[in-house]
Each structure stands twice: as C-alpha cells, then as structure tokens.
C-alpha positions as CSV (number, residue, x, y, z in Angstrom):
1,M,-9.3,26.7,18.1
2,K,-7.8,28.9,15.8
3,R,-10.0,29.8,12.9
4,V,-8.7,29.3,9.4
5,T,-10.7,31.0,6.1
6,V,-10.3,28.9,3.0
7,K,-11.8,29.7,-0.5
8,G,-13.5,27.8,-3.4
9,K,-16.4,25.3,-3.5
10,K,-14.7,22.3,-4.4
11,W,-14.1,21.6,-0.3
12,Y,-18.2,21.7,0.4
13,Y,-18.1,18.2,-1.1
14,F,-16.3,17.0,1.9
15,H,-12.7,16.3,0.5
16,P,-10.2,16.0,3.6
17,W,-7.9,18.0,2.0
18,I,-7.4,22.0,1.6
19,Y,-4.4,22.9,-0.7
20,A,-1.9,26.0,0.3
21,K,-3.6,27.8,-2.9
22,S,-6.9,28.0,-1.3
23,L,-5.8,29.5,2.0
24,V,-7.2,33.2,2.6
25,D,-6.5,33.7,6.3
26,D,-4.2,30.9,8.6
27,G,-5.4,32.7,11.6
28,E,-1.8,32.6,13.2
29,A,-2.2,28.9,13.1
30,S,1.3,27.0,14.4
31,P,2.1,23.9,12.5
32,G,0.0,20.1,13.7
33,E,-2.4,22.4,15.7
34,C,-5.9,21.8,15.2
35,V,-8.3,24.4,13.9
36,E,-11.8,25.7,12.7
37,V,-12.1,25.8,9.0
38,Y,-14.6,28.2,7.6
39,T,-15.4,29.4,4.2
40,T,-15.2,33.1,2.8
41,R,-18.7,33.4,3.6
42,G,-18.8,32.2,7.1
43,Q,-19.5,28.3,6.7
44,F,-18.2,25.8,9.1
45,L,-16.4,23.0,7.2
46,G,-14.8,21.2,9.6
47,S,-11.8,21.0,12.0
48,A,-8.6,20.4,10.7
49,F,-4.9,20.1,11.8
50,F,-2.9,22.7,10.0
51,N,0.5,22.7,8.5
52,P,2.1,25.9,6.4
53,H,4.7,23.7,5.2
54,S,3.1,21.5,3.5
55,K,1.3,22.0,0.0
56,I,-1.7,20.2,2.0
57,V,-2.7,22.9,4.3
58,L,-5.4,21.4,5.9
59,R,-6.2,17.9,6.8
60,F,-9.8,17.3,8.0
61,Y,-10.5,15.0,10.9
62,S,-13.9,15.9,11.9
63,R,-16.6,17.7,10.5
64,E,-18.0,18.6,14.1
65,K,-16.0,21.6,16.2
66,R,-13.6,19.2,18.7
67,E,-10.0,19.0,19.6
68,F,-7.9,16.0,18.3
69,D,-7.3,14.5,21.6
70,Y,-6.6,10.7,23.3
71,H,-10.9,9.9,23.4
72,F,-10.9,10.8,19.9
73,V,-8.1,8.3,18.5
74,R,-9.8,6.1,20.9
75,N,-12.7,6.0,19.5
76,K,-11.1,6.0,15.9
77,L,-9.0,2.8,16.7
78,E,-11.9,0.9,18.2
79,R,-14.4,1.6,15.7
80,A,-11.4,0.5,12.8
81,L,-10.4,-2.4,14.9
82,E,-14.0,-3.9,14.9
83,W,-14.1,-3.3,11.6
84,R,-11.1,-5.2,10.2
85,R,-11.9,-8.3,13.3
86,S,-15.7,-8.7,11.3
87,L,-13.6,-8.8,8.2
88,Y,-10.6,-11.0,8.9
89,P,-12.0,-13.4,11.7
90,G,-9.8,-15.4,12.8
91,E,-6.8,-13.2,12.0
92,N,-4.3,-11.5,13.8
93,S,-2.2,-9.5,11.8
94,F,-3.9,-6.8,9.4
95,R,-4.1,-2.9,8.9
96,V,-6.3,-1.3,11.7
97,L,-6.3,2.3,10.7
98,F,-5.8,3.8,7.0
99,G,-5.2,7.4,7.7
100,E,-8.0,9.5,5.8
101,S,-10.6,6.5,5.0
102,D,-10.5,5.7,8.6
103,G,-10.7,9.5,9.7
104,V,-7.3,9.5,10.9
105,P,-5.5,11.8,8.3
106,G,-1.9,11.0,8.1
107,L,-1.6,7.8,10.6
108,V,-1.2,4.4,9.5
109,V,-1.6,1.5,12.1
110,D,-0.6,-2.2,11.1
111,K,-1.0,-4.9,13.6
112,Y,1.5,-7.6,13.6
113,G,0.5,-10.6,15.7
114,D,0.5,-9.0,19.5
115,G,2.8,-6.2,18.4
116,L,2.0,-2.7,16.2
117,V,4.1,-0.6,13.4
118,I,2.9,3.1,12.7
119,Q,3.5,5.7,10.5
120,V,2.9,9.0,11.1
121,L,2.7,11.1,7.8
122,S,1.0,14.4,8.7
123,Y,2.2,17.4,11.0
124,G,-0.8,17.2,12.7
125,V,-0.7,13.4,14.1
126,E,3.1,14.2,14.8
127,R,2.1,16.9,17.1
128,H,-0.2,15.0,18.8
129,K,1.8,11.7,18.9
130,K,1.4,11.3,22.4
131,D,-2.1,10.8,22.4
132,V,-2.1,8.2,19.4
133,I,0.5,6.1,21.5
134,Y,-1.7,6.5,24.7
135,A,-4.4,5.2,22.8
136,L,-2.5,2.2,21.1
137,Q,-0.8,1.1,24.5
138,D,-4.6,1.5,26.4
139,L,-6.8,-1.0,23.4
140,F,-4.2,-3.4,22.3
141,S,-1.7,-3.8,25.3
142,P,1.0,-4.7,22.4
143,S,4.1,-6.1,23.1
144,F,5.7,-3.3,21.1
145,I,5.2,-0.3,19.1
146,F,7.7,0.6,16.6
147,E,7.0,3.9,14.2
148,K,8.3,3.3,10.6
149,G,10.0,6.7,9.7
150,D,11.4,6.4,6.4
151,S,8.2,7.5,4.2
152,S,9.3,10.7,1.8
153,L,5.5,11.7,2.8
154,R,7.0,13.2,6.0
155,A,9.6,15.1,4.1
156,E,6.8,16.6,2.4
157,E,5.3,17.4,5.7
158,G,8.2,19.0,7.1
159,L,9.0,16.1,9.4
160,P,12.6,14.3,9.9
161,L,13.0,11.1,8.7
162,A,13.5,8.2,11.6
163,D,12.2,5.0,13.0
164,R,11.5,5.0,16.8
165,L,10.4,2.2,19.3
166,H,7.8,3.8,21.4
167,H,7.1,0.9,23.5
168,G,8.6,-2.8,24.3
169,E,11.1,-4.5,22.3
170,I,10.7,-6.1,18.8
171,P,11.3,-9.8,18.7
172,E,14.5,-10.6,16.5
173,S,12.3,-12.6,14.7
174,L,8.9,-11.6,14.2
175,Q,6.2,-14.3,12.2
176,I,3.0,-13.7,11.2
177,E,0.1,-15.6,9.6
178,V,-2.2,-14.0,6.8
179,S,-4.2,-16.4,4.9
180,G,-3.2,-19.9,6.1
181,L,0.4,-19.1,5.5
182,K,3.3,-18.1,7.7
183,Y,5.9,-15.2,6.8
184,L,9.0,-13.7,9.1
185,V,8.6,-10.1,8.7
186,D,11.3,-7.4,8.5
187,I,9.6,-4.5,10.1
188,A,12.8,-2.3,10.9
189,G,14.9,-3.0,7.7
190,G,11.7,-4.0,5.4
191,Q,9.7,-2.0,2.7
192,K,6.8,0.1,4.2
193,T,5.8,-1.6,7.4
194,G,7.5,-5.1,6.5
195,F,4.7,-6.8,5.2
196,Y,2.0,-5.6,1.8
197,F,-1.3,-6.4,3.6
198,D,-2.7,-4.3,0.8
199,Q,-2.4,-7.4,-1.3
200,R,-3.9,-10.1,0.8
201,E,-7.0,-11.3,-1.0
202,N,-5.4,-10.7,-4.2
203,R,-2.9,-13.0,-3.5
204,E,-5.8,-15.4,-2.9
205,R,-8.0,-14.5,-5.6
206,V,-4.9,-14.8,-8.7
207,A,-3.7,-18.3,-7.0
208,S,-7.6,-19.6,-7.6
209,L,-7.6,-18.4,-10.7
210,V,-4.5,-19.0,-12.8
211,K,-3.6,-22.5,-13.8
212,G,0.0,-23.9,-15.3
213,T,3.5,-25.3,-13.9
214,R,5.9,-22.6,-14.3
215,A,5.0,-19.2,-13.2
216,L,7.2,-15.6,-12.9
217,D,7.1,-13.5,-9.7
218,I,8.4,-10.2,-10.6
219,F,9.2,-7.8,-7.8
220,S,8.6,-10.9,-5.8
221,Y,9.8,-8.8,-2.5
222,T,9.4,-11.9,0.6
223,G,7.2,-13.9,-1.3
224,G,3.8,-13.5,-0.5
225,F,2.3,-14.2,-4.6
226,T,5.5,-16.7,-4.4
227,L,3.5,-18.7,-1.6
228,H,0.0,-18.5,-2.5
229,L,1.3,-20.1,-6.1
230,L,3.4,-23.2,-4.8
231,K,0.1,-24.0,-2.6
232,A,-1.9,-23.7,-5.5
233,G,0.2,-26.9,-6.7
234,F,3.1,-24.9,-9.1
235,S,6.0,-27.2,-9.5
236,R,8.4,-24.3,-10.3
237,V,7.9,-20.3,-9.3
238,Y,10.9,-17.9,-10.5
239,A,10.9,-15.2,-7.7
240,V,12.5,-12.0,-9.1
241,D,13.7,-8.8,-6.8
242,R,16.8,-6.2,-6.8
243,S,16.8,-7.1,-2.7
244,K,19.1,-9.5,-1.7
245,S,17.8,-9.3,1.9
246,A,13.9,-9.8,0.2
247,L,14.9,-12.9,-1.1
248,A,16.8,-14.4,1.8
249,L,13.5,-14.0,3.8
250,L,11.2,-15.3,0.5
251,M,13.2,-18.4,0.5
252,K,13.0,-18.7,5.1
253,N,9.4,-18.2,4.2
254,V,9.5,-21.1,1.8
255,E,10.5,-23.2,4.2
256,L,8.8,-21.8,7.1
257,N,5.6,-23.2,5.3
258,S,7.2,-26.7,4.2
259,F,7.1,-26.1,0.8
260,E,10.3,-27.7,-1.6
261,R,13.4,-24.9,-2.0
262,E,14.0,-26.6,-5.4
263,R,10.3,-25.6,-6.4
264,V,11.8,-21.8,-6.1
265,V,14.3,-19.9,-8.1
266,P,15.2,-16.6,-6.4
267,I,16.4,-14.6,-8.7
268,E,18.4,-11.3,-7.2
269,K,18.2,-8.6,-10.1
270,E,16.8,-5.6,-11.5
271,A,13.1,-6.4,-13.2
272,F,13.8,-5.0,-16.5
273,Q,17.5,-6.1,-16.8
274,F,16.4,-9.9,-16.1
275,L,13.3,-9.9,-18.5
276,D,15.4,-8.9,-21.0
277,E,18.2,-12.1,-20.4
278,M,15.3,-14.2,-20.2
279,L,14.0,-13.8,-23.7
280,L,17.4,-15.0,-24.7
281,S,17.1,-18.1,-22.7
282,G,13.9,-19.3,-24.5
283,I,12.5,-20.2,-21.2
284,K,8.6,-19.4,-21.0
285,F,6.5,-19.4,-18.0
286,D,2.2,-20.1,-17.8
287,V,2.1,-17.5,-15.2
288,I,3.6,-14.1,-14.8
289,I,3.0,-11.7,-12.1
290,L,3.9,-8.2,-12.5
291,D,3.7,-6.4,-9.0
292,P,6.0,-3.4,-9.4
293,P,6.8,-0.3,-6.9
294,S,5.2,2.8,-7.7
295,F,6.4,4.0,-10.8
296,A,4.7,8.0,-10.5
297,R,5.0,9.5,-7.1
298,K,4.1,12.5,-8.9
299,R,1.8,13.8,-11.2
300,G,4.5,15.0,-13.7
301,Q,6.0,11.3,-13.7
302,V,2.6,9.3,-15.2
303,E,3.8,9.9,-19.4
304,E,7.1,8.5,-18.1
305,A,5.7,5.5,-16.0
306,V,3.1,4.9,-18.6
307,N,5.8,4.2,-20.9
308,G,7.5,2.0,-18.3
309,F,4.2,-0.4,-17.8
310,K,4.1,-0.7,-21.8
311,V,7.8,-2.0,-21.9
312,L,7.2,-4.2,-18.9
313,H,4.2,-5.8,-20.5
314,D,5.9,-6.3,-23.5
315,R,8.8,-8.0,-22.0
316,A,6.2,-10.0,-19.9
317,I,3.8,-10.9,-22.8
318,R,6.8,-11.9,-25.1
319,L,7.7,-14.5,-22.2
320,L,4.2,-15.7,-21.8
321,E,3.3,-19.1,-22.9
322,P,0.3,-19.3,-25.6
323,G,-2.7,-19.5,-23.5
324,G,-1.5,-18.3,-20.1
325,Y,-2.0,-15.3,-17.5
326,I,-0.9,-12.2,-17.1
327,V,-1.8,-10.3,-13.5
328,T,-0.5,-7.0,-13.5
329,F,-0.7,-3.6,-10.7
330,S,0.2,-0.2,-10.0
331,C,0.5,1.3,-6.7
332,S,0.2,5.1,-7.9
333,H,-3.3,7.0,-7.1
334,Y,-1.7,9.1,-10.1
335,I,-1.9,5.9,-12.4
336,T,-5.7,4.8,-13.1
337,G,-7.0,1.7,-14.0
338,E,-7.6,2.7,-17.5
339,A,-4.5,3.8,-18.0
340,L,-2.5,0.4,-16.8
341,L,-5.1,-1.4,-19.0
342,E,-4.1,0.9,-22.2
343,S,0.1,0.1,-21.1
344,F,-0.9,-3.6,-21.7
345,T,-3.4,-3.3,-24.8
346,V,-1.0,-1.5,-26.8
347,P,1.6,-4.0,-27.3
348,A,-0.5,-6.6,-26.9
349,M,-1.8,-5.6,-30.5
350,N,1.4,-4.7,-31.4
351,L,2.3,-8.5,-30.6
352,R,-0.6,-9.7,-32.1
353,R,-1.4,-11.4,-29.1
354,H,-5.1,-11.7,-27.8
355,F,-6.1,-11.1,-24.4
356,V,-9.6,-11.3,-22.3
357,L,-9.8,-9.7,-19.0
358,L,-10.8,-12.2,-16.0
359,E,-10.9,-10.0,-13.5
360,R,-9.9,-6.4,-12.0
361,L,-8.1,-6.3,-8.6
362,G,-7.8,-3.8,-5.8
363,Q,-6.5,-2.9,-2.6
364,A,-7.7,-4.9,0.3
365,K,-10.9,-4.3,2.4
366,D,-8.5,-3.2,5.5
367,H,-7.5,-0.7,2.9
368,P,-10.4,1.0,2.5
369,V,-11.6,3.7,-0.2
370,L,-12.8,6.6,1.0
371,L,-15.8,8.0,-1.8
372,G,-14.8,11.4,-3.0
373,F,-11.1,11.3,-1.6
374,R,-9.6,9.3,-4.9
375,E,-6.0,9.2,-3.3
376,S,-7.0,6.9,-1.2
377,E,-7.8,4.4,-4.1
378,Y,-4.1,3.4,-5.3
379,L,-4.0,0.0,-5.9
380,K,-5.5,-1.5,-9.3
381,G,-4.4,-4.7,-10.5
382,F,-5.7,-6.8,-13.7
383,V,-6.1,-10.5,-14.4
384,L,-5.5,-11.4,-18.1
385,K,-5.3,-14.3,-20.3
386,E,-4.5,-15.0,-23.6
387,T,-7.1,-16.3,-26.1
388,T,-5.5,-19.1,-28.2
C-alpha cells in the first residue's frame, strides 16, 4: 500500500476521519485506494481509504497494516450481525452495519427480512464494492441486494447518484415486522433505505410513557409512531406528512395491523402550514410527536435550524392540552441535545407553560455511537410533560 503523511495531533486519538487540510503528502494515491497513514514524525496511524475529491480525505478502516478485501468485510459483517441478533432475538429486520461505528467507513447495511438494502457513502467502499457484495451474498444468501444510491453524501465523495440492484429481485410488496408491528416498505421510492430503524426503541418507549386519547404525529412518514400510539390505545391519531405516497403506505400499515381506519386522520400537508391552520381550529392534542427531517445538514445551518425548532415547538405547545406530552427529535449531529432542549425551553417560557423532562432519547442500539466520533451520534430526543 502507498504511504500517506498527515500533520496534527488530533488524529492520535483515533478519530476515523482526517480532513484535507491535514494532508502533507498523498503518496500519489488514487481515489478509493487503500493507504497506510503516517504522521510527519513517522508514527503509523492506520490503514485508510484515500479520496482527494472529498473534504474527508482519509477514512480509517483499520489501525493495523492491512488491505480492505473480502475477508476483512466478511469478518466485520459477521461480528456486526452476531451483535444485532443478540440485541433483537427473534427479529429479522434491523440495521446490520452502521459505517464507521462498525469499522467499515461509508457502508450501511439494512436487513429487510431475507433481503438487504445497502448504502455506499465512501469512495473506498465504492472501489471495493465487489468484495462487499460477495461477502453479503456468502454470509446472508439474501433474496435481493439493492443499493440505495441517492444520498447527498455520495455527491460529496465525488460519486454518482444512482440506485442499483446487485442481486435477485425486489418483491412488489415488501413486508417486515418490527417490535411486533407489521410494515409495508418501499425501499426504492422511500426515504433513506425505506424504513427508520433508528427509532425502534423510541417508538416502544414513547408509547409506554404517554397517556391520552388524541395524538398528533407530525412528519409521520409511513406510521412508525402512529402505529405504536394506536397499539397503546389512542382513539384518534392525526398523521401529517407532505408525502402522498408515504401516507398511503401508512394507511395500508394501519389495515395490515388490524387497526380501524377511522382512528387515523391522514393529512397531506407541510408541517408548519398545518400547525398554523390547526391553531385556528380549536382542536388540541394530548400527545404531539415531532420527528422532522434534518434541519441542519451543514454546520453553517445550525442557527437557522435552531430558529426553525423554536417555531415548531411554539406551535406544538399552543396545540397541546394542559398536562399533555410533547416528544421532539433532531436527526442532525450538528444540533446538540442542549440546543434542541433550549429551542423548546424558550417558547415554553414565553408562553408561560411549564414542562418537566421525563426522558432523553437517542438512536437505536443497532446504530451504535462510536466514542470519540461525535458524528456517529446524530439522533437526539426528549419526552416532555406539562406540569399543571
């Protein structure tokens, strides 16, 4: 492998990324090539993917001198799969591998029953994709391997945006079961890989904590929280999403789980528009779930994102019945938990509404947070209850 030299002491602490500004000598490596990384003093730091097209010029996959090949990937997948099976015994759908947190930077593998959906988000994995596909086929014998290639992170790596079916055929109607509930999933046309496994434990926990009869699920997508609220006994759930296809799938999921359709009010509308209109209706809710898409995809968007959360929380508090619950999330690693909580506290104080923090929430266990790598901790949430 070629030798690449970097400067700076930050990298001694095993952060899996090195940025372009710290590169001293690229060793004439090509995009996606495996390289050995050294400091200017000659200290070996590890083996990494090299990509001159990205701000993240090096992504470590090992702290030893070794190539990234079939055997390496297979070993990582076996360990990750064993761990997930211990986390979710009896479950057949979950995130198998979560990029850097599982030692394979830029690779995401989600298991949907006997099929697999992957995301390739680094040039290194792209260059070695054949080894990845072979390892997945040998370990899982899947009915299909579908690559979801529409992430903006691929563009940042200098990679084309395109989906690809690597193996088998995608069923016309893909059904999975998660936490005792059934879901129809659109992996090709849906968001991310089709389903948000990262909210698995949060859905269960929230449904066990909140009480009431009428709930509002903003940014409902295909009904993860809606279904759990129905299961918990809520008589009416308003599900709001701007995607017509997502709401159609949500209603199919309601029927799939034998819940009465009339208990759900699907509303195709932009969240902020809906909230403003609801303020005029006089309808209020015992529970409000706020699970928006990322408000800050870049560091420079944080201030605008926090302001957006303040508006969102202000509207939600106004629509809450006295003594009700608000559950709020942010899925951007740029937004800290403290910033999210502050964006709720400010409008609550302005409205003279008093809340207690019942519980802090994070991403599911199959999305592990790698210590020293704060970018891997992106999902933060809070369960808040008004005190009367």
